[in-house]
N, C-alpha and C positions, 0 to 999 in steps of 0.2 A: 443521564449519562450516555455518551456516544463514544465510539472508537473511530479513529481516523486510520485509513490505510494509505500508504505511499509507495509508489513505484519510482525510485530515484534513478534517473538516467543522466547521461553526460550533458544533455541540453534541455531536458524536460523533467518535471516531476508530476506523475499522474496522482490525482487525489480522489479518494473515495471516503464516504462517511457511512457509518452504520445507522440503522433506524434506532429509535429510543429503546426498543425491546432487545436490541443486540442480536437480531435474527438475520437481517439482510443488509447487503452493502449496495450503495448507490454511488456511481461515479459522478463527481461534481465538476471537476475541471482539470485542465493541464496547465501547470505553471511553466512558462518558457523562460529560459535564461539566454542571455546574449553570449556569455562566456562561461565555460565549465567551472572555473575557479571562483566565480562571483556568486556568493550565496546569500548576501545580505537581504536583497529584495525577495528572494525565494523564502527565506526564513520569516521575513516580515509578513508575507502573504499567508504562510502556514499559520502564523500566530493569529492573524485576523480570522481565519477559518475556524481555528480552535475556539475562539471567543464566540463567533457567530453560531456554531453548532454545539457549543458546550461539551467539547471533547475532553475526555479524562485519561485517554490512553492512545498511543500511536503504535501501529504495526508497520514495520518497514521491510520491504522486500529485500532479501539477501541473494545477490546474483551469483551463486556458485556455478562452477562449470558442471556439465552433465555427469562427469565422473566424481563429483563432490569436492574437487580441489578448489582452492580459492586463488583468484587472480587479483589484478590491479583494481578492478571494479569493486571487489569485496572490501579491499583496504579503504577505498574512497567512501564506501557506504558506511564503514565503521566510523570514519571521521565525521561524516554527516550525522550519524546517530549521536555522537558526543555533542556536536553543536546543537542538535535538536533538544537534547536533554538539558543542556546548560541554559539554552534560551527560553524554553517553555516550562521547565520544571516538571514535565510529564514523563511517566515511564515509557520507554520505547522498546518494543519487542521485535526481534527479527523473525521473519517468516520466509521459508525457502520459496523463492520465486521461479525456480526452474520450470520451463515450459509455459509460464503464464503468457508470454508474448505470443507464442505459437497458438495457445488456446484462444487468446483474444482475436488473433487473425482469423482463426477458424470460425469463431462466433460471428465476426463481421462478414465473412464470405457467406455463411448460411443466412445472414440477414439481408444479403443482396447489396452490401455496400461495395461500391466499385473500388478496385485496387488503388487507384490514385487518391481516393479519399480516406483510405484506412489509416494512413499515418496520422491523420488529424485526431483519431479516436483511440489508437492502440494503447497509449500509456494510461488513459483514464480507465479503460476496460481491464488492463493488467492490474491496476490498483484495486479495482473491484474484486478481481479473482484472488488477489493476495488477502484482502480483508475478509472475503467470504470464506476462504479456506480456514483462516484463523477463527472466525466466528463459529463455523461448523465444528471445529475441533473443541473449542471452548464449551459449546453447548453439549457436545457428546460427553465431555468429562463431567459436566454438571449432572447429566442424566445418570451416568455411571455412579456418581456419588449418592444421588438420591436413591437409586436402586439398592445400593449397599446398606443404606439406613433401614430399608424395609426388610432385610434378611434377618 
């Protein structure tokens, strides 16, 4: 079993996949769209990746504003979630993606990636950060449950 992480944007979708042990996230690609409202090819590519990587769950970044309010992007992301669930039959979980793009940019700066090349990678790295945050939380909860059994 693997989990897929998605960073859904107006023109791109960053994709990350967990390892089989559900410990780490790896960025695998950026799906680019010609038009924001055209999702058929995007959903088809996501389905291909689900089959290829044997994905059983999807984590989707939820783009709330810094003050936790929800704007138009959140509404579009909710619609995308519904389409993903209908098309794939997999559970889709939201994960707060605030600051993931900033963190991704910082990671690329520290790695020495030139500013003009960062745009090529930012969505894939943001998807990794979304998925890694989810995996870390999931694994912490498992540890807490195991610890309670030993008390």
